[in-house]
Legacy VTK file of the C-alpha trace (Angstrom):
# vtk DataFile Version 3.0
C-alpha trace
ASCII
DATASET POLYDATA
POINTS 311 float
-5.551 -58.673 -13.080
-4.640 -59.486 -9.147
-1.753 -61.129 -10.443
-0.189 -57.749 -12.302
-1.080 -55.694 -9.504
0.274 -57.786 -6.755
3.671 -57.963 -9.108
3.812 -53.430 -9.277
3.303 -53.837 -5.087
6.548 -56.054 -4.812
8.260 -54.466 -7.189
7.190 -51.707 -5.102
8.394 -52.872 -2.142
11.673 -53.848 -3.362
13.479 -50.600 -4.545
12.268 -48.720 -1.303
14.206 -51.607 0.267
17.141 -50.611 -1.647
16.916 -46.804 -1.300
16.571 -47.202 2.717
19.459 -49.853 3.386
22.345 -50.121 2.244
23.636 -47.146 2.274
26.709 -45.750 3.487
26.819 -45.191 7.238
29.101 -41.984 7.132
25.981 -40.047 5.012
24.155 -40.209 8.628
26.570 -38.929 10.848
26.881 -35.031 12.016
29.653 -33.123 9.512
32.811 -32.710 11.872
33.155 -28.980 12.550
36.356 -27.250 11.499
38.998 -26.196 13.473
38.689 -22.962 15.441
41.361 -20.552 13.992
44.827 -20.479 16.209
43.969 -17.547 18.334
47.791 -14.459 18.224
49.516 -14.971 21.185
49.610 -11.325 23.257
53.010 -10.348 24.465
53.106 -8.815 28.022
55.839 -7.011 29.948
57.152 -6.824 33.004
60.004 -4.204 33.538
61.709 -3.685 36.209
64.770 -0.881 37.211
68.166 -2.111 37.026
69.469 -0.250 40.484
67.664 -0.991 43.537
68.461 2.213 45.169
67.283 4.225 41.578
64.235 4.246 39.415
62.085 6.443 37.995
61.609 7.219 41.609
64.977 6.146 42.834
62.980 2.716 44.088
61.199 1.639 41.322
57.964 2.385 38.951
55.374 3.934 39.656
51.497 4.720 38.315
50.748 6.299 35.259
54.690 5.913 35.156
54.962 5.310 30.359
57.649 4.078 28.749
57.816 3.376 24.917
58.573 0.258 23.606
60.567 -0.986 20.374
59.774 -4.935 19.108
62.086 -5.784 15.996
61.282 -9.892 15.008
63.639 -11.985 14.071
64.141 -12.973 10.254
65.643 -16.323 8.989
67.234 -16.696 12.552
68.778 -13.731 12.774
68.363 -10.358 14.893
66.104 -7.744 13.021
67.950 -4.036 13.286
66.489 -1.405 14.917
64.462 0.814 12.626
63.103 4.800 12.811
59.862 3.037 11.598
58.756 -0.340 10.748
59.474 -2.566 13.271
57.074 -5.289 14.303
55.903 -2.182 17.175
57.409 1.400 16.784
57.532 3.994 20.141
54.772 1.912 21.620
53.826 3.365 24.553
52.837 1.033 27.934
51.809 2.859 31.237
52.073 1.400 35.329
49.144 0.459 37.140
50.371 -3.334 39.105
50.772 -4.024 35.488
51.739 -3.173 31.958
49.009 -1.771 29.846
49.632 -0.536 25.749
47.737 2.009 24.542
46.778 -0.801 22.031
47.062 -4.625 22.234
51.128 -5.728 20.504
50.588 -9.328 19.602
53.725 -11.898 18.459
53.901 -12.097 14.884
52.818 -15.747 14.936
54.000 -18.987 17.915
57.886 -18.989 15.999
59.611 -15.954 15.506
61.723 -14.567 18.172
61.751 -10.274 18.856
63.893 -8.377 20.653
62.583 -5.608 22.768
63.784 -2.105 23.572
62.752 -0.157 26.683
62.962 3.235 26.899
61.792 6.056 29.787
60.174 8.219 30.396
58.067 8.266 27.583
58.108 10.519 24.076
55.137 10.632 21.414
58.129 12.321 19.179
61.008 10.129 18.928
62.290 12.493 15.647
65.391 10.520 15.724
66.195 7.118 17.246
70.184 7.631 17.319
69.874 10.764 18.802
66.871 10.880 21.389
67.065 15.138 22.924
66.370 14.546 26.718
66.091 18.076 28.664
67.585 17.640 31.947
65.989 20.523 34.137
68.916 23.225 35.587
66.113 23.567 38.539
65.828 19.976 40.534
64.852 21.270 43.872
61.353 19.580 43.313
60.756 15.500 43.469
58.465 16.156 40.227
62.101 17.879 38.398
63.924 15.191 39.914
62.348 12.582 38.015
62.122 14.706 35.272
65.391 14.384 34.478
66.037 10.567 35.158
66.391 8.659 31.772
66.339 5.345 31.637
66.943 1.927 29.014
67.117 -1.757 28.518
67.018 -4.605 26.376
66.240 -7.825 25.776
66.819 -10.381 23.006
65.826 -12.964 21.111
62.910 -13.698 23.134
60.813 -16.749 21.636
57.244 -16.156 21.457
55.552 -16.631 25.365
52.796 -16.460 27.054
54.307 -15.652 29.817
55.273 -11.801 30.651
58.730 -10.589 28.534
61.081 -9.258 31.229
63.102 -6.093 30.727
65.465 -4.619 33.117
66.131 -1.084 32.037
69.073 1.123 33.480
70.203 4.469 34.346
71.880 6.699 31.086
72.260 8.827 33.306
74.873 10.167 36.668
73.145 11.084 39.788
75.245 12.784 41.867
74.769 13.174 45.872
76.352 16.471 48.350
75.802 15.728 52.019
77.647 18.034 54.020
79.386 17.599 57.251
80.338 19.756 60.690
84.186 20.758 61.199
85.808 22.782 63.315
83.610 25.856 64.321
80.450 23.633 63.782
78.793 21.689 65.878
75.964 19.195 63.805
73.487 21.269 65.511
74.517 24.707 64.149
74.894 23.507 60.931
71.788 22.010 60.514
69.800 25.339 61.843
72.147 27.275 59.527
71.173 28.434 56.163
72.566 26.237 53.814
72.371 25.842 49.589
74.203 23.517 47.483
74.406 24.773 44.110
76.474 22.429 40.601
78.616 24.272 38.208
79.963 24.285 34.528
77.182 21.456 33.775
75.638 20.780 30.551
72.413 20.141 30.882
71.092 18.450 27.628
71.636 15.330 25.850
71.406 12.391 23.529
70.866 9.118 24.056
71.037 6.473 21.169
67.737 3.790 21.256
69.167 0.794 19.858
72.079 0.676 22.738
71.352 3.222 25.134
74.648 5.227 24.982
73.847 9.359 26.151
76.596 11.975 25.312
75.452 16.053 26.952
75.395 18.345 24.118
74.526 22.058 24.449
75.850 25.184 26.720
76.942 24.700 29.584
74.740 25.784 33.370
74.282 25.317 36.744
72.056 22.465 38.453
70.589 23.322 42.453
69.531 19.754 43.110
66.850 18.106 45.188
67.263 18.583 49.171
66.509 15.655 50.863
67.412 13.957 54.473
70.655 12.892 53.681
72.250 15.345 51.410
70.882 17.592 48.216
70.651 15.034 44.937
70.702 15.760 41.254
70.729 13.930 37.765
73.669 14.708 36.231
73.873 13.866 31.912
77.891 11.573 31.554
80.310 14.496 30.834
83.705 15.293 31.885
84.049 19.164 33.223
86.542 20.585 35.593
86.921 19.612 38.841
87.158 23.738 40.142
84.165 25.191 41.501
82.187 22.051 40.422
80.751 22.242 44.046
79.473 25.500 45.533
78.117 24.493 49.080
76.851 28.631 50.651
76.304 28.398 54.492
74.504 31.249 56.351
75.568 33.504 52.809
79.138 32.836 52.835
80.651 30.246 49.282
83.040 27.827 49.498
83.579 26.397 46.154
85.239 22.931 45.199
89.232 24.158 44.852
91.352 22.614 41.668
93.328 19.903 42.122
96.447 19.433 40.051
96.582 16.012 40.234
92.654 15.164 39.318
91.873 18.697 37.426
89.132 16.776 35.390
85.991 14.738 36.662
84.250 12.343 34.936
80.501 11.435 35.685
79.420 7.968 33.843
76.593 6.300 33.878
75.029 4.682 36.086
76.789 5.538 38.348
76.358 7.269 41.520
78.702 9.973 42.365
78.787 11.055 46.434
80.641 14.466 47.179
80.936 14.624 51.572
82.072 17.949 52.252
83.169 18.964 55.776
82.974 22.789 56.622
85.049 24.252 58.498
84.630 27.762 59.510
88.362 28.214 61.134
90.216 26.580 57.925
89.837 28.859 54.558
87.978 26.094 53.004
86.383 22.080 52.684
87.544 19.031 52.784
85.880 17.151 50.331
85.964 12.973 49.602
84.102 11.735 46.424
83.051 7.645 46.028
81.218 6.736 43.301
78.040 4.342 43.338
80.203 1.480 42.114
83.647 1.905 44.023
85.892 2.369 41.027
89.327 2.289 43.322
90.048 5.404 43.165
90.220 8.274 45.918
88.391 11.498 44.306
88.891 13.631 47.289
90.208 17.530 47.232
89.358 20.994 48.908
87.119 24.189 48.390
87.669 27.315 48.877
LINES 1 312
311 0 1 2 3 4 5 6 7 8 9 10 11 12 13 14 15 16 17 18 19 20 21 22 23 24 25 26 27 28 29 30 31 32 33 34 35 36 37 38 39 40 41 42 43 44 45 46 47 48 49 50 51 52 53 54 55 56 57 58 59 60 61 62 63 64 65 66 67 68 69 70 71 72 73 74 75 76 77 78 79 80 81 82 83 84 85 86 87 88 89 90 91 92 93 94 95 96 97 98 99 100 101 102 103 104 105 106 107 108 109 110 111 112 113 114 115 116 117 118 119 120 121 122 123 124 125 126 127 128 129 130 131 132 133 134 135 136 137 138 139 140 141 142 143 144 145 146 147 148 149 150 151 152 153 154 155 156 157 158 159 160 161 162 163 164 165 166 167 168 169 170 171 172 173 174 175 176 177 178 179 180 181 182 183 184 185 186 187 188 189 190 191 192 193 194 195 196 197 198 199 200 201 202 203 204 205 206 207 208 209 210 211 212 213 214 215 216 217 218 219 220 221 222 223 224 225 226 227 228 229 230 231 232 233 234 235 236 237 238 239 240 241 242 243 244 245 246 247 248 249 250 251 252 253 254 255 256 257 258 259 260 261 262 263 264 265 266 267 268 269 270 271 272 273 274 275 276 277 278 279 280 281 282 283 284 285 286 287 288 289 290 291 292 293 294 295 296 297 298 299 300 301 302 303 304 305 306 307 308 309 310
């Protein structure tokens, strides 16, 4: 009996050692954690105005300014076409407060797909025609708010690879800026002219426009009217849609109730307001002549003397 008990005891010890030893050591290691899914890459923007003198206030974007952004992905290595809808981002509003913040976060499609970005300002919640976005320029721009309302900016940055850095987009003016300056001529001094009641009016201008948000090209439309510019320390300033108009009567200067109108120039009967240009009309008022001498220059010098006379 003792021999049988000893045999069973040895068998149990043998089985126990086989089950606890000699196994796969990997079974004793903790399981390897699954890799975390790659986080989507957030799109960031850095937008600025192309001309240093202009804006959205003629100096840069201000707190509360809002732009519209379209983002179009590349496909098979080729740039996509901006569509009214169905782009990677469709008219997404970004608002400025030191940095640009979208209404909803915008992410890159992945870490490799390039994209084109289209910007326009000011933002509109209802873009009904991508290629003919309607803009109404105020006819009374005598306040700073109304003048700013007339400005329209557009920009594009193409072929941008996904990045953690901010995408830089430069916005350009699609309308024209007109500056009228009045100087004292015969019969006036700078002091008497400064004390006089002087007003300025631009005449015969279409104040409605359409802008192609795919190209930034603008066209003036609608009926003509007069525009009252903003009075500033160095003159009067107005936003004008690109257009060609008759030169005669384009500018009216009224000094103490007497009106002086820009006269016809047989050599240059028309004047063209160009997109992104600032046209300066320097007008010398003279009591002893029948009119006013006018010199016109462009924001970017076009090498042409646009001088004339107003009576």
